[in-house]
Backbone as CSV, one residue per row, in Angstrom:
resi,resn,N_x,N_y,N_z,CA_x,CA_y,CA_z,C_x,C_y,C_z
1,MET,-19.459,-0.751,-6.135,-20.072,-1.565,-7.184,-18.974,-2.210,-8.026
2,ALA,-19.045,-3.505,-8.187,-18.060,-4.230,-8.994,-18.363,-4.048,-10.473
3,GLY,-17.324,-4.078,-11.269,-17.481,-3.947,-12.704,-16.261,-4.499,-13.402
4,PHE,-16.143,-4.175,-14.680,-14.971,-4.641,-15.410,-14.539,-3.615,-16.434
5,LEU,-13.265,-3.688,-16.781,-12.652,-2.869,-17.818,-11.996,-3.814,-18.803
6,THR,-12.009,-3.466,-20.085,-11.339,-4.299,-21.080,-10.310,-3.463,-21.831
7,TYR,-9.217,-4.128,-22.195,-8.113,-3.473,-22.890,-7.617,-4.358,-24.021
8,SER,-7.311,-3.742,-25.146,-6.642,-4.421,-26.241,-5.152,-4.143,-26.052
9,VAL,-4.375,-5.226,-25.840,-2.971,-5.072,-25.487,-2.088,-5.624,-26.611
10,LEU,-1.152,-4.810,-27.043,-0.267,-5.179,-28.139,0.886,-6.055,-27.657
11,GLY,1.253,-7.056,-28.452,2.464,-7.823,-28.215,2.357,-9.046,-27.328
12,MET,1.168,-9.396,-26.881,1.026,-10.597,-26.032,1.005,-11.834,-26.918
13,SER,1.813,-12.864,-26.536,1.834,-14.051,-27.388,2.071,-15.367,-26.653
14,CYS,2.359,-15.312,-25.342,2.726,-16.554,-24.663,2.301,-16.530,-23.192
15,ASP,2.552,-17.638,-22.511,2.197,-17.732,-21.094,2.984,-16.744,-20.244
16,HIS,4.213,-16.430,-20.647,4.980,-15.415,-19.909,4.265,-14.068,-19.978
17,CYS,3.735,-13.732,-21.147,2.985,-12.480,-21.312,1.795,-12.472,-20.360
18,ARG,1.053,-13.561,-20.358,-0.125,-13.687,-19.496,0.266,-13.512,-18.025
19,ALA,1.328,-14.179,-17.610,1.755,-14.119,-16.213,2.217,-12.718,-15.832
20,ALA,2.986,-12.075,-16.684,3.513,-10.739,-16.392,2.380,-9.731,-16.239
21,ILE,1.434,-9.768,-17.157,0.314,-8.832,-17.090,-0.577,-9.151,-15.896
22,SER,-0.864,-10.418,-15.669,-1.704,-10.803,-14.537,-1.095,-10.354,-13.218
23,GLU,0.212,-10.517,-13.064,0.888,-10.132,-11.827,0.843,-8.625,-11.606
24,GLN,1.190,-7.861,-12.629,1.229,-6.401,-12.492,-0.171,-5.815,-12.289
25,VAL,-1.116,-6.225,-13.112,-2.465,-5.678,-13.019,-3.156,-6.169,-11.747
26,GLY,-2.888,-7.408,-11.362,-3.486,-7.961,-10.153,-3.087,-7.219,-8.896
27,ALA,-1.979,-6.493,-8.935,-1.509,-5.735,-7.776,-2.169,-4.361,-7.658
28,VAL,-2.942,-3.963,-8.666,-3.607,-2.659,-8.649,-4.750,-2.690,-7.633
29,SER,-4.878,-1.628,-6.879,-5.925,-1.518,-5.870,-7.309,-1.708,-6.475
30,GLY,-8.105,-2.575,-5.852,-9.470,-2.819,-6.291,-9.634,-3.951,-7.282
31,VAL,-8.524,-4.431,-7.864,-8.603,-5.507,-8.851,-8.885,-6.833,-8.137
32,GLU,-9.929,-7.524,-8.587,-10.292,-8.821,-8.019,-9.820,-9.978,-8.892
33,SER,-9.820,-9.788,-10.218,-9.326,-10.825,-11.124,-8.913,-10.202,-12.449
34,VAL,-8.027,-10.917,-13.138,-7.523,-10.479,-14.436,-7.618,-11.651,-15.395
35,ASP,-8.241,-11.438,-16.553,-8.324,-12.477,-17.579,-7.541,-11.998,-18.788
36,VAL,-6.533,-12.773,-19.190,-5.710,-12.430,-20.347,-5.995,-13.442,-21.442
37,ASP,-6.591,-12.981,-22.540,-6.921,-13.851,-23.668,-5.894,-13.604,-24.776
38,LEU,-4.950,-14.526,-24.909,-3.889,-14.355,-25.902,-4.408,-14.395,-27.335
39,ALA,-5.443,-15.179,-27.581,-5.978,-15.329,-28.937,-6.566,-14.022,-29.469
40,THR,-7.169,-13.234,-28.579,-7.802,-11.983,-29.011,-7.019,-10.741,-28.581
41,SER,-5.959,-10.928,-27.808,-5.152,-9.831,-27.261,-5.967,-8.909,-26.358
42,ILE,-6.946,-9.491,-25.657,-7.815,-8.718,-24.771,-7.507,-9.061,-23.319
43,VAL,-7.378,-8.020,-22.509,-7.226,-8.167,-21.063,-8.489,-7.608,-20.429
44,THR,-9.143,-8.427,-19.610,-10.345,-8.002,-18.898,-10.020,-7.974,-17.412
45,VAL,-10.325,-6.836,-16.800,-10.026,-6.617,-15.389,-11.344,-6.473,-14.636
46,HIS,-11.547,-7.304,-13.624,-12.746,-7.255,-12.795,-12.372,-6.699,-11.432
47,GLY,-13.235,-5.836,-10.890,-12.966,-5.313,-9.564,-13.902,-4.192,-9.193
48,THR,-13.568,-3.544,-8.081,-14.369,-2.461,-7.546,-13.532,-1.194,-7.474
49,ALA,-14.041,-0.122,-8.061,-13.360,1.179,-8.045,-11.928,1.076,-8.568
50,VAL,-11.759,0.393,-9.682,-10.437,0.211,-10.291,-10.106,1.429,-11.148
51,SER,-8.919,1.955,-10.979,-8.465,3.111,-11.744,-7.985,2.688,-13.132
52,ASP,-8.593,3.264,-14.165,-8.184,2.994,-15.541,-6.711,3.360,-15.731
53,THR,-6.315,4.493,-15.206,-4.930,4.940,-15.334,-3.972,3.966,-14.667
54,ALA,-4.335,3.482,-13.483,-3.470,2.544,-12.763,-3.324,1.236,-13.534
55,VAL,-4.408,0.761,-14.151,-4.337,-0.476,-14.940,-3.453,-0.260,-16.163
56,ARG,-3.643,0.851,-16.850,-2.798,1.153,-18.019,-1.321,1.230,-17.631
57,ASP,-1.044,1.868,-16.496,0.336,1.970,-16.014,0.895,0.580,-15.691
58,ALA,0.074,-0.279,-15.079,0.518,-1.638,-14.725,0.826,-2.452,-15.975
59,ILE,0.003,-2.311,-16.992,0.259,-3.015,-18.253,1.572,-2.527,-18.853
60,GLY,1.817,-1.215,-18.770,3.083,-0.647,-19.240,4.260,-1.174,-18.442
61,GLU,4.099,-1.285,-17.115,5.168,-1.810,-16.259,5.494,-3.255,-16.615
62,ALA,4.498,-3.992,-17.089,4.709,-5.380,-17.507,5.428,-5.447,-18.860
63,GLY,5.530,-4.299,-19.540,6.265,-4.229,-20.805,5.388,-4.266,-22.051
64,TYR,4.107,-3.919,-21.901,3.171,-3.979,-23.026,2.465,-2.651,-23.193
65,ASP,1.892,-2.453,-24.377,1.176,-1.224,-24.684,-0.305,-1.499,-24.851
66,VAL,-1.125,-0.592,-24.314,-2.573,-0.680,-24.482,-2.922,-0.001,-25.798
67,ALA,-3.602,-0.739,-26.684,-4.025,-0.171,-27.969,-5.281,0.664,-27.766
68,SER,-6.200,0.151,-26.965,-7.473,0.845,-26.722,-8.168,0.112,-25.579
69,HIS,-9.295,0.625,-25.173,-10.096,-0.081,-24.176,-11.564,0.164,-24.452
70,GLY,-12.385,-0.730,-23.916,-13.824,-0.597,-24.134,-14.545,-0.420,-22.847
């Protein structure tokens, strides 16, 4: 079943931020798409059977911190 996860990510401010997070999170197993909204600092991940831990780790690998998720 497809679904989505949302994360509030600290420190995103430019297209480089968007690209770095999109690349890292997009490589996580099950991820179908990644939406990075710089204005709200929200990252939305769409996919099937996506691991919350793996997404958080990918965001960290991109150099950012997850404040929370919904």
